[in-house]
PDB file of N, CA, C and O in Angstrom:
ATOM      1  N   UNK A   1      98.680  80.493 102.044  1.00  0.00           N
ATOM      2  CA  UNK A   1      99.838  81.617 102.519  1.00  0.00           C
ATOM      3  C   UNK A   1     100.456  82.436 101.839  1.00  0.00           C
ATOM      4  O   UNK A   1     101.079  83.452 102.149  1.00  0.00           O
ATOM      5  N   UNK A   2     100.217  81.850 100.705  1.00  0.00           N
ATOM      6  CA  UNK A   2     100.683  83.509  99.822  1.00  0.00           C
ATOM      7  C   UNK A   2      99.554  84.649  99.403  1.00  0.00           C
ATOM      8  O   UNK A   2      99.795  85.335  98.410  1.00  0.00           O
ATOM      9  N   UNK A   3      98.359  84.859 100.121  1.00  0.00           N
ATOM     10  CA  UNK A   3      97.249  85.230 100.118  1.00  0.00           C
ATOM     11  C   UNK A   3      98.106  86.487 101.260  1.00  0.00           C
ATOM     12  O   UNK A   3      98.587  87.604 101.070  1.00  0.00           O
ATOM     13  N   UNK A   4      97.950  85.508 102.569  1.00  0.00           N
ATOM     14  CA  UNK A   4      98.913  86.024 103.521  1.00  0.00           C
ATOM     15  C   UNK A   4      99.931  86.695 104.395  1.00  0.00           C
ATOM     16  O   UNK A   4     100.055  87.057 105.565  1.00  0.00           O
ATOM     17  N   UNK A   5     100.873  86.682 102.808  1.00  0.00           N
ATOM     18  CA  UNK A   5     102.607  87.178 102.469  1.00  0.00           C
ATOM     19  C   UNK A   5     101.779  88.449 101.847  1.00  0.00           C
ATOM     20  O   UNK A   5     101.892  89.520 102.444  1.00  0.00           O
ATOM     21  N   UNK A   6     101.155  88.402 100.966  1.00  0.00           N
ATOM     22  CA  UNK A   6     100.554  89.062 100.092  1.00  0.00           C
ATOM     23  C   UNK A   6      99.882  90.368 100.747  1.00  0.00           C
ATOM     24  O   UNK A   6     100.265  91.445 100.291  1.00  0.00           O
ATOM     25  N   UNK A   7      99.017  90.380 101.667  1.00  0.00           N
ATOM     26  CA  UNK A   7      98.105  90.914 102.443  1.00  0.00           C
ATOM     27  C   UNK A   7      99.159  91.493 103.756  1.00  0.00           C
ATOM     28  O   UNK A   7      98.694  92.569 104.131  1.00  0.00           O
ATOM     29  N   UNK A   8     100.096  91.221 104.359  1.00  0.00           N
ATOM     30  CA  UNK A   8     101.580  91.516 104.782  1.00  0.00           C
ATOM     31  C   UNK A   8     102.383  92.893 104.018  1.00  0.00           C
ATOM     32  O   UNK A   8     102.720  94.029 104.351  1.00  0.00           O
ATOM     33  N   UNK A   9     102.435  92.229 103.086  1.00  0.00           N
ATOM     34  CA  UNK A   9     103.474  93.220 101.870  1.00  0.00           C
ATOM     35  C   UNK A   9     102.158  94.445 101.974  1.00  0.00           C
ATOM     36  O   UNK A   9     102.409  95.538 102.481  1.00  0.00           O
ATOM     37  N   UNK A  10     101.145  94.211 101.588  1.00  0.00           N
ATOM     38  CA  UNK A  10     100.390  95.677 100.992  1.00  0.00           C
ATOM     39  C   UNK A  10      99.802  96.904 102.599  1.00  0.00           C
ATOM     40  O   UNK A  10      99.342  98.043 102.684  1.00  0.00           O
ATOM     41  N   UNK A  11     100.252  95.593 103.778  1.00  0.00           N
ATOM     42  CA  UNK A  11      99.859  96.479 105.213  1.00  0.00           C
ATOM     43  C   UNK A  11     101.491  97.264 105.200  1.00  0.00           C
ATOM     44  O   UNK A  11     101.795  98.370 105.646  1.00  0.00           O
ATOM     45  N   UNK A  12     102.155  96.476 104.678  1.00  0.00           N
ATOM     46  CA  UNK A  12     103.867  97.575 105.712  1.00  0.00           C
ATOM     47  C   UNK A  12     103.693  98.664 104.208  1.00  0.00           C
ATOM     48  O   UNK A  12     103.759  99.881 104.382  1.00  0.00           O
ATOM     49  N   UNK A  13     103.520  98.217 103.081  1.00  0.00           N
ATOM     50  CA  UNK A  13     103.279  99.511 101.888  1.00  0.00           C
ATOM     51  C   UNK A  13     102.632 100.295 101.863  1.00  0.00           C
ATOM     52  O   UNK A  13     103.067 101.209 101.163  1.00  0.00           O
ATOM     53  N   UNK A  14     101.341 100.556 102.460  1.00  0.00           N
ATOM     54  CA  UNK A  14     100.634 101.369 102.942  1.00  0.00           C
ATOM     55  C   UNK A  14     100.376 102.079 103.847  1.00  0.00           C
ATOM     56  O   UNK A  14      99.479 102.919 103.772  1.00  0.00           O
ATOM     57  N   UNK A  15     101.476 101.802 105.432  1.00  0.00           N
ATOM     58  CA  UNK A  15     102.202 101.701 106.152  1.00  0.00           C
ATOM     59  C   UNK A  15     102.763 103.385 106.131  1.00  0.00           C
ATOM     60  O   UNK A  15     102.525 104.485 106.629  1.00  0.00           O
ATOM     61  N   UNK A  16     104.008 102.432 104.820  1.00  0.00           N
ATOM     62  CA  UNK A  16     105.387 103.979 104.989  1.00  0.00           C
ATOM     63  C   UNK A  16     104.932 104.642 103.870  1.00  0.00           C
ATOM     64  O   UNK A  16     105.760 105.479 103.510  1.00  0.00           O
ATOM     65  N   UNK A  17     103.634 104.595 102.955  1.00  0.00           N
ATOM     66  CA  UNK A  17     103.094 105.323 102.473  1.00  0.00           C
ATOM     67  C   UNK A  17     102.345 106.900 102.678  1.00  0.00           C
ATOM     68  O   UNK A  17     102.249 108.014 102.163  1.00  0.00           O
ATOM     69  N   UNK A  18     101.890 106.026 103.892  1.00  0.00           N
ATOM     70  CA  UNK A  18     101.051 107.456 104.391  1.00  0.00           C
ATOM     71  C   UNK A  18     102.606 108.240 105.263  1.00  0.00           C
ATOM     72  O   UNK A  18     102.746 109.463 105.268  1.00  0.00           O
ATOM     73  N   UNK A  19     103.131 107.758 105.604  1.00  0.00           N
ATOM     74  CA  UNK A  19     104.039 108.525 106.369  1.00  0.00           C
ATOM     75  C   UNK A  19     104.836 109.020 105.531  1.00  0.00           C
ATOM     76  O   UNK A  19     105.657 109.634 106.213  1.00  0.00           O
ATOM     77  N   UNK A  20     105.255 109.193 103.812  1.00  0.00           N
ATOM     78  CA  UNK A  20     105.622 109.646 103.350  1.00  0.00           C
ATOM     79  C   UNK A  20     104.736 110.415 102.909  1.00  0.00           C
ATOM     80  O   UNK A  20     105.144 111.293 102.149  1.00  0.00           O
ATOM     81  N   UNK A  21     103.250 110.375 103.211  1.00  0.00           N
ATOM     82  CA  UNK A  21     102.696 111.486 102.548  1.00  0.00           C
ATOM     83  C   UNK A  21     102.845 112.592 103.593  1.00  0.00           C
ATOM     84  O   UNK A  21     103.082 113.761 103.292  1.00  0.00           O
ATOM     85  N   UNK A  22     102.736 112.271 104.485  1.00  0.00           N
ATOM     86  CA  UNK A  22     102.352 112.887 106.100  1.00  0.00           C
ATOM     87  C   UNK A  22     103.883 114.653 105.878  1.00  0.00           C
ATOM     88  O   UNK A  22     103.832 115.875 106.018  1.00  0.00           O
ATOM     89  N   UNK A  23     105.132 113.437 105.422  1.00  0.00           N
ATOM     90  CA  UNK A  23     106.065 114.172 104.753  1.00  0.00           C
ATOM     91  C   UNK A  23     105.783 115.367 103.967  1.00  0.00           C
ATOM     92  O   UNK A  23     106.054 116.561 104.094  1.00  0.00           O
ATOM     93  N   UNK A  24     104.903 114.384 102.775  1.00  0.00           N
ATOM     94  CA  UNK A  24     105.237 115.746 101.557  1.00  0.00           C
ATOM     95  C   UNK A  24     104.771 116.676 101.957  1.00  0.00           C
ATOM     96  O   UNK A  24     105.280 117.766 102.218  1.00  0.00           O
ATOM     97  N   UNK A  25     103.425 116.207 102.065  1.00  0.00           N
ATOM     98  CA  UNK A  25     102.338 117.474 101.822  1.00  0.00           C
ATOM     99  C   UNK A  25     101.158 117.567 104.003  1.00  0.00           C
ATOM    100  O   UNK A  25      99.936 117.604 104.148  1.00  0.00           O
ATOM    101  N   UNK A  26     102.174 117.570 105.057  1.00  0.00           N
ATOM    102  CA  UNK A  26     102.114 118.108 106.182  1.00  0.00           C
ATOM    103  C   UNK A  26     100.884 118.756 106.361  1.00  0.00           C
ATOM    104  O   UNK A  26     100.309 118.490 107.416  1.00  0.00           O
ATOM    105  N   UNK A  27     100.165 119.785 105.355  1.00  0.00           N
ATOM    106  CA  UNK A  27      99.356 121.115 105.690  1.00  0.00           C
ATOM    107  C   UNK A  27      98.019 119.860 105.111  1.00  0.00           C
ATOM    108  O   UNK A  27      96.909 120.385 105.031  1.00  0.00           O
ATOM    109  N   UNK A  28      98.059 118.453 104.760  1.00  0.00           N
ATOM    110  CA  UNK A  28      96.943 118.564 104.658  1.00  0.00           C
ATOM    111  C   UNK A  28      96.567 117.661 106.194  1.00  0.00           C
ATOM    112  O   UNK A  28      95.403 117.617 106.592  1.00  0.00           O
ATOM    113  N   UNK A  29      97.087 117.347 106.545  1.00  0.00           N
ATOM    114  CA  UNK A  29      96.939 117.002 107.945  1.00  0.00           C
ATOM    115  C   UNK A  29      96.850 117.881 109.071  1.00  0.00           C
ATOM    116  O   UNK A  29      96.039 117.628 109.962  1.00  0.00           O
ATOM    117  N   UNK A  30      97.775 119.131 109.147  1.00  0.00           N
ATOM    118  CA  UNK A  30      96.896 120.162 109.714  1.00  0.00           C
ATOM    119  C   UNK A  30      95.828 120.689 110.319  1.00  0.00           C
ATOM    120  O   UNK A  30      95.212 121.105 109.338  1.00  0.00           O
ATOM    121  N   UNK A  31      95.340 120.896 111.020  1.00  0.00           N
ATOM    122  CA  UNK A  31      94.013 121.254 111.852  1.00  0.00           C
ATOM    123  C   UNK A  31      92.451 120.650 111.445  1.00  0.00           C
ATOM    124  O   UNK A  31      91.310 121.024 111.715  1.00  0.00           O
ATOM    125  N   UNK A  32      93.131 119.303 110.506  1.00  0.00           N
ATOM    126  CA  UNK A  32      92.097 118.666 110.574  1.00  0.00           C
ATOM    127  C   UNK A  32      92.072 117.288 110.637  1.00  0.00           C
ATOM    128  O   UNK A  32      91.887 116.511 109.701  1.00  0.00           O
ATOM    129  N   UNK A  33      92.428 116.830 112.719  1.00  0.00           N
ATOM    130  CA  UNK A  33      92.685 115.600 113.284  1.00  0.00           C
ATOM    131  C   UNK A  33      91.103 114.820 113.456  1.00  0.00           C
ATOM    132  O   UNK A  33      90.786 113.632 113.400  1.00  0.00           O
ATOM    133  N   UNK A  34      90.145 116.316 113.731  1.00  0.00           N
ATOM    134  CA  UNK A  34      88.534 115.467 113.760  1.00  0.00           C
ATOM    135  C   UNK A  34      88.096 114.400 112.436  1.00  0.00           C
ATOM    136  O   UNK A  34      87.825 113.200 112.414  1.00  0.00           O
ATOM    137  N   UNK A  35      88.172 115.485 111.333  1.00  0.00           N
ATOM    138  CA  UNK A  35      88.345 114.507 110.337  1.00  0.00           C
ATOM    139  C   UNK A  35      89.069 113.235 109.967  1.00  0.00           C
ATOM    140  O   UNK A  35      88.586 112.236 109.436  1.00  0.00           O
ATOM    141  N   UNK A  36      90.386 113.464 110.364  1.00  0.00           N
ATOM    142  CA  UNK A  36      91.127 111.994 110.271  1.00  0.00           C
ATOM    143  C   UNK A  36      90.698 111.102 111.189  1.00  0.00           C
ATOM    144  O   UNK A  36      90.369 110.049 110.644  1.00  0.00           O
ATOM    145  N   UNK A  37      90.528 111.095 112.715  1.00  0.00           N
ATOM    146  CA  UNK A  37      90.489 109.902 113.859  1.00  0.00           C
ATOM    147  C   UNK A  37      88.635 109.503 113.001  1.00  0.00           C
ATOM    148  O   UNK A  37      88.639 108.442 112.377  1.00  0.00           O
ATOM    149  N   UNK A  38      87.500 110.144 112.996  1.00  0.00           N
ATOM    150  CA  UNK A  38      86.402 110.105 111.951  1.00  0.00           C
ATOM    151  C   UNK A  38      86.724 109.118 111.365  1.00  0.00           C
ATOM    152  O   UNK A  38      86.334 108.057 111.852  1.00  0.00           O
ATOM    153  N   UNK A  39      87.652 109.066 109.949  1.00  0.00           N
ATOM    154  CA  UNK A  39      87.436 108.308 109.284  1.00  0.00           C
ATOM    155  C   UNK A  39      88.507 106.929 109.549  1.00  0.00           C
ATOM    156  O   UNK A  39      88.485 105.846 108.964  1.00  0.00           O
ATOM    157  N   UNK A  40      89.387 107.378 110.590  1.00  0.00           N
ATOM    158  CA  UNK A  40      90.202 106.080 110.974  1.00  0.00           C
ATOM    159  C   UNK A  40      89.511 105.567 111.402  1.00  0.00           C
ATOM    160  O   UNK A  40      89.530 104.347 111.244  1.00  0.00           O
ATOM    161  N   UNK A  41      88.560 106.127 112.142  1.00  0.00           N
ATOM    162  CA  UNK A  41      87.200 105.251 113.558  1.00  0.00           C
ATOM    163  C   UNK A  41      86.734 104.078 112.386  1.00  0.00           C
ATOM    164  O   UNK A  41      87.418 103.055 112.347  1.00  0.00           O
ATOM    165  N   UNK A  42      85.682 104.202 111.515  1.00  0.00           N
ATOM    166  CA  UNK A  42      84.809 104.407 111.028  1.00  0.00           C
ATOM    167  C   UNK A  42      85.428 102.941 110.082  1.00  0.00           C
ATOM    168  O   UNK A  42      84.737 101.955 109.826  1.00  0.00           O
ATOM    169  N   UNK A  43      86.849 103.130 109.689  1.00  0.00           N
ATOM    170  CA  UNK A  43      87.502 102.382 108.817  1.00  0.00           C
ATOM    171  C   UNK A  43      88.204 101.129 110.017  1.00  0.00           C
ATOM    172  O   UNK A  43      88.150  99.908 109.871  1.00  0.00           O
ATOM    173  N   UNK A  44      88.513 101.499 110.584  1.00  0.00           N
ATOM    174  CA  UNK A  44      88.673 100.776 111.788  1.00  0.00           C
ATOM    175  C   UNK A  44      87.464  99.598 112.462  1.00  0.00           C
ATOM    176  O   UNK A  44      87.523  98.369 112.440  1.00  0.00           O
ATOM    177  N   UNK A  45      86.813 100.146 112.815  1.00  0.00           N
ATOM    178  CA  UNK A  45      85.292  98.979 113.661  1.00  0.00           C
ATOM    179  C   UNK A  45      85.085  98.892 112.728  1.00  0.00           C
ATOM    180  O   UNK A  45      85.066  97.680 112.512  1.00  0.00           O
ATOM    181  N   UNK A  46      84.655  99.960 110.925  1.00  0.00           N
ATOM    182  CA  UNK A  46      84.112  99.025 109.606  1.00  0.00           C
ATOM    183  C   UNK A  46      84.517  97.296 109.149  1.00  0.00           C
ATOM    184  O   UNK A  46      83.817  96.425 108.631  1.00  0.00           O
ATOM    185  N   UNK A  47      85.683  97.293 109.520  1.00  0.00           N
ATOM    186  CA  UNK A  47      86.529  96.781 108.591  1.00  0.00           C
ATOM    187  C   UNK A  47      86.590  95.537 109.683  1.00  0.00           C
ATOM    188  O   UNK A  47      86.164  94.397 109.505  1.00  0.00           O
ATOM    189  N   UNK A  48      86.937  95.823 110.315  1.00  0.00           N
ATOM    190  CA  UNK A  48      87.077  94.802 111.609  1.00  0.00           C
ATOM    191  C   UNK A  48      85.458  93.681 112.259  1.00  0.00           C
ATOM    192  O   UNK A  48      85.475  92.634 112.906  1.00  0.00           O
ATOM    193  N   UNK A  49      84.164  94.552 111.685  1.00  0.00           N
ATOM    194  CA  UNK A  49      83.279  94.064 112.049  1.00  0.00           C
ATOM    195  C   UNK A  49      82.837  93.035 110.636  1.00  0.00           C
ATOM    196  O   UNK A  49      82.398  91.890 110.741  1.00  0.00           O
ATOM    197  N   UNK A  50      83.052  93.684 109.487  1.00  0.00           N
ATOM    198  CA  UNK A  50      82.630  93.077 108.261  1.00  0.00           C
ATOM    199  C   UNK A  50      84.052  91.248 108.361  1.00  0.00           C
ATOM    200  O   UNK A  50      83.723  90.181 107.843  1.00  0.00           O
ATOM    201  N   UNK A  51      85.265  91.415 109.022  1.00  0.00           N
ATOM    202  CA  UNK A  51      85.823  90.739 108.561  1.00  0.00           C
ATOM    203  C   UNK A  51      85.644  89.408 109.960  1.00  0.00           C
ATOM    204  O   UNK A  51      86.197  88.309 109.927  1.00  0.00           O
ATOM    205  N   UNK A  52      85.011  89.762 110.744  1.00  0.00           N
ATOM    206  CA  UNK A  52      84.490  88.802 110.892  1.00  0.00           C
ATOM    207  C   UNK A  52      82.946  87.609 111.038  1.00  0.00           C
ATOM    208  O   UNK A  52      82.504  86.500 111.336  1.00  0.00           O
ATOM    209  N   UNK A  53      82.662  89.228 110.449  1.00  0.00           N
ATOM    210  CA  UNK A  53      81.668  88.300 109.711  1.00  0.00           C
ATOM    211  C   UNK A  53      81.306  86.805 108.041  1.00  0.00           C
ATOM    212  O   UNK A  53      80.492  86.187 107.355  1.00  0.00           O
ATOM    213  N   UNK A  54      82.412  87.039 108.293  1.00  0.00           N
ATOM    214  CA  UNK A  54      83.270  86.478 107.150  1.00  0.00           C
ATOM    215  C   UNK A  54      83.839  84.670 107.148  1.00  0.00           C
ATOM    216  O   UNK A  54      84.564  84.313 108.077  1.00  0.00           O
ATOM    217  N   UNK A  55      83.625  84.123 106.561  1.00  0.00           N
ATOM    218  CA  UNK A  55      83.905  82.657 106.537  1.00  0.00           C
ATOM    219  C   UNK A  55      85.195  82.218 105.612  1.00  0.00           C
ATOM    220  O   UNK A  55      85.961  81.291 105.875  1.00  0.00           O
ATOM    221  N   UNK A  56      85.280  83.312 104.181  1.00  0.00           N
ATOM    222  CA  UNK A  56      86.123  82.887 103.145  1.00  0.00           C
ATOM    223  C   UNK A  56      87.660  83.509 103.997  1.00  0.00           C
ATOM    224  O   UNK A  56      87.437  84.491 104.706  1.00  0.00           O
ATOM    225  N   UNK A  57      88.503  83.230 103.983  1.00  0.00           N
ATOM    226  CA  UNK A  57      89.953  83.813 104.074  1.00  0.00           C
ATOM    227  C   UNK A  57      90.109  85.020 103.468  1.00  0.00           C
ATOM    228  O   UNK A  57      90.141  86.135 103.988  1.00  0.00           O
ATOM    229  N   UNK A  58      90.201  84.709 102.338  1.00  0.00           N
ATOM    230  CA  UNK A  58      90.701  85.632 101.455  1.00  0.00           C
ATOM    231  C   UNK A  58      90.399  87.184 101.649  1.00  0.00           C
ATOM    232  O   UNK A  58      91.149  88.160 101.689  1.00  0.00           O
ATOM    233  N   UNK A  59      88.500  86.992 101.791  1.00  0.00           N
ATOM    234  CA  UNK A  59      88.323  88.350 102.189  1.00  0.00           C
ATOM    235  C   UNK A  59      88.400  88.613 103.766  1.00  0.00           C
ATOM    236  O   UNK A  59      88.255  89.737 104.245  1.00  0.00           O
ATOM    237  N   UNK A  60      88.548  87.913 104.227  1.00  0.00           N
ATOM    238  CA  UNK A  60      88.839  87.961 106.113  1.00  0.00           C
ATOM    239  C   UNK A  60      90.261  88.799 105.961  1.00  0.00           C
ATOM    240  O   UNK A  60      90.582  89.500 106.921  1.00  0.00           O
ATOM    241  N   UNK A  61      90.810  88.775 105.226  1.00  0.00           N
ATOM    242  CA  UNK A  61      91.920  89.671 105.362  1.00  0.00           C
ATOM    243  C   UNK A  61      92.142  90.661 104.363  1.00  0.00           C
ATOM    244  O   UNK A  61      93.225  91.245 104.339  1.00  0.00           O
ATOM    245  N   UNK A  62      91.137  90.957 103.429  1.00  0.00           N
ATOM    246  CA  UNK A  62      91.046  91.868 102.737  1.00  0.00           C
ATOM    247  C   UNK A  62      90.403  92.634 103.909  1.00  0.00           C
ATOM    248  O   UNK A  62      90.928  93.742 104.016  1.00  0.00           O
ATOM    249  N   UNK A  63      89.483  92.421 104.780  1.00  0.00           N
ATOM    250  CA  UNK A  63      88.511  93.528 105.403  1.00  0.00           C
ATOM    251  C   UNK A  63      90.131  94.095 106.936  1.00  0.00           C
ATOM    252  O   UNK A  63      90.439  95.168 107.454  1.00  0.00           O
ATOM    253  N   UNK A  64      90.659  92.685 107.064  1.00  0.00           N
ATOM    254  CA  UNK A  64      91.821  93.127 108.112  1.00  0.00           C
ATOM    255  C   UNK A  64      92.911  93.883 107.787  1.00  0.00           C
ATOM    256  O   UNK A  64      93.793  94.196 108.586  1.00  0.00           O
ATOM    257  N   UNK A  65      92.856  94.304 106.166  1.00  0.00           N
ATOM    258  CA  UNK A  65      93.732  95.215 105.728  1.00  0.00           C
ATOM    259  C   UNK A  65      93.083  96.344 105.679  1.00  0.00           C
ATOM    260  O   UNK A  65      93.739  97.382 105.758  1.00  0.00           O
ATOM    261  N   UNK A  66      91.699  96.401 105.542  1.00  0.00           N
ATOM    262  CA  UNK A  66      91.445  97.849 105.486  1.00  0.00           C
ATOM    263  C   UNK A  66      91.503  98.387 107.155  1.00  0.00           C
ATOM    264  O   UNK A  66      91.926  99.477 107.539  1.00  0.00           O
ATOM    265  N   UNK A  67      91.048  97.482 107.844  1.00  0.00           N
ATOM    266  CA  UNK A  67      91.292  97.686 109.277  1.00  0.00           C
ATOM    267  C   UNK A  67      92.868  98.140 109.670  1.00  0.00           C
ATOM    268  O   UNK A  67      93.174  99.220 110.175  1.00  0.00           O
ATOM    269  N   UNK A  68      93.551  97.335 109.407  1.00  0.00           N
ATOM    270  CA  UNK A  68      94.619  98.313 109.374  1.00  0.00           C
ATOM    271  C   UNK A  68      95.387  98.995 108.915  1.00  0.00           C
ATOM    272  O   UNK A  68      96.521  99.335 109.250  1.00  0.00           O
ATOM    273  N   UNK A  69      94.846  99.189 108.217  1.00  0.00           N
ATOM    274  CA  UNK A  69      95.543 100.553 107.169  1.00  0.00           C
ATOM    275  C   UNK A  69      94.390 101.796 108.650  1.00  0.00           C
ATOM    276  O   UNK A  69      94.660 102.861 109.206  1.00  0.00           O
ATOM    277  N   UNK A  70      93.691 101.257 108.688  1.00  0.00           N
ATOM    278  CA  UNK A  70      92.853 103.002 109.362  1.00  0.00           C
ATOM    279  C   UNK A  70      94.032 102.671 111.063  1.00  0.00           C
ATOM    280  O   UNK A  70      94.220 103.416 112.025  1.00  0.00           O
ATOM    281  N   UNK A  71      94.265 102.074 110.939  1.00  0.00           N
ATOM    282  CA  UNK A  71      94.932 102.078 112.660  1.00  0.00           C
ATOM    283  C   UNK A  71      96.624 103.506 112.148  1.00  0.00           C
ATOM    284  O   UNK A  71      97.320 103.984 113.044  1.00  0.00           O
ATOM    285  N   UNK A  72      96.827 103.804 110.799  1.00  0.00           N
ATOM    286  CA  UNK A  72      98.041 103.910 110.651  1.00  0.00           C
ATOM    287  C   UNK A  72      97.589 105.362 110.629  1.00  0.00           C
ATOM    288  O   UNK A  72      98.596 106.070 110.625  1.00  0.00           O
ATOM    289  N   UNK A  73      96.332 106.181 110.611  1.00  0.00           N
ATOM    290  CA  UNK A  73      95.922 106.931 110.504  1.00  0.00           C
ATOM    291  C   UNK A  73      96.358 107.479 112.063  1.00  0.00           C
ATOM    292  O   UNK A  73      95.996 108.590 112.451  1.00  0.00           O
TER     293      UNK A  73
END
């Protein structure tokens, strides 16, 4: 239960940090859509596949966080 709560808080924090970063330095995102899309897809599929291969709940939630972070891009 505690691990799931921590993962949920981390997911919300990283989403708000990325949203703030897009507002603070928009030039880092302009013109690099292909790079960000490639990075997001690699993280999303890699995190999902690694999460599916885990038997330990904490490791599964950790890889799920990587997967969730990729969807914020």
